[in-house]
Residue, then its C-alpha position, 0 to 999 in steps of 0.5 A: m500500499r502506498v501512503e502519501l502524507h503531508h505535514g506542517a510544523a511550527t515552534d515559538v519560544g512564547l511571550v515569557r520564556e527566554v529559551n525555547e526548550d521544545a524541539f520537533l522532528a518532522a521526517a516522514p515517516v517519523f514525527v516527534v515533539a519533545d518539551g525539555m525541562g531544566g532551563h537553558d543548557g538543560g531542558d533544550v539539550a534534552s529535547a535536542i537529544v531526543v530529536e537527533e536520535f529519532g532523526h538517526l532512526a528516520d535516516a537509518g530506516y527501520d523495520p516496519a514490522r518491528g516499530a514498537q521495539a525501534v521506538a523504545a530502543t531509541l527512547e532508551t538511547c535518549r534516556r541514557r544520553i540525558d542521564e549521562f549528560g546531567a551526570q557530566q554537569r554535576a561533575a563539573g560543579q553544577v550541584g543539583f543539575s538536572a535535565g529531562t524532557t517529555a516526548v511524543v512520537a508517531l511513526l508508520v509501522e506495519d501490522d497484520g500487513q497493513p500500515k498503521w500509526l504507531l504512536a508513543n508518549l511520555g510526559d504531557s505532550r499530547i497526540y490528537r487524531f482529527t477525523d470527520g471533524a472530531l477531534d480525539q486526544v489519543s495520548v494520556d497525560h503522565s501527570v499528577v492532575q491526570e492521576l487525580v482525574d483518573a481517581g475522580v478526585i478532580t474534574l477535567d475542568d478543575a485539571a486545566h487550573h489546578p496548581d499542580r497541573h504541570v508536575i508530570t510523573r514520567a519523563l526521559g531524565s528528571s524522573e524515576s519512570s521513563e516508560a512510554d505509553y503505546f498506541l496503534l491506529p489504522l491509517p483510515a481511522v486517522e485523517r489528520l494527526v496532531l503532536c504538540s507540547d503543552g504550550v499548545s494544549g495548555m493555552i487553547d482548549d480542544q474546541e479552538m483546536a478542532a476549529i482550527l483544524a477544521d478551517a485549515a486545509d493545509p497542515r502547515d497553516a494549521a500549525d502556524t495558526m495553532i501557534a498564533a492562537a497559543l500566543a494570543a492566549g498568552g503564550r506563557d510557555n514554549a509552543t510547538v506543533v506538528v500536524v500530519d495529514v494522511v493524503g492518500l492510501a492506494h493498492p498498487h497491485p492486487y494484495d500480496s503480503e510478501r510484496q507489501r512487506m517489501s515495499m513498505e520496508q524499501k519506502l522506510g530505508a530498512l532495505p537498500 
């Protein structure tokens, strides 16, 4: 099956922060957003490591039938490098230095002979899907307030204004837990995919995001408009978004599972 993807991406330091600790990768079929923590030369380095490592994955290619293993291995490399970086800074005299980052990842894989989206998340950066005019959050935040919502202690409306809304429970570096959650979505179930940092999702609500996605036919326009909306709402954090459209799905030949596998591997670079 031939898969045609169009994408747009945008990032902004915001109106309050001095350094943009967010980073993104849009190298089809691999897409990433990372929101760094730890300040200048901390969070920005951590998020850059994530983008660099997934950039290597996109360049080198991967077995589409083993996408989850490829993502897990890449995230583990990121965690190790971020931890090593932090240890080096502390050894150099920066007492208490820490660096970490969230990560959301989307890449094409093969499952049961069909291309699908494999999605992964760590922290409170988010992945949404927009299909038939409806916006759905796919990822589940790894945060204190999400745990309170899940326990029925507070409502989603309460979570938006809770004093601990920015406290996350999983991350790469700066956290005891770096285990990602994974989701697998059939391509026909996703017209448009959105990956964003909380500088976007925390500044514009789902209704406004859905309206932007419905109005913007081009994913580049959707990304730019979303960042502009986050800034207009106060821009209290770095804001980053990647928007990916599944434009075409086509069977060039009668279905053949072996041919399908070979074609997908060649497209993703796993074979010469």
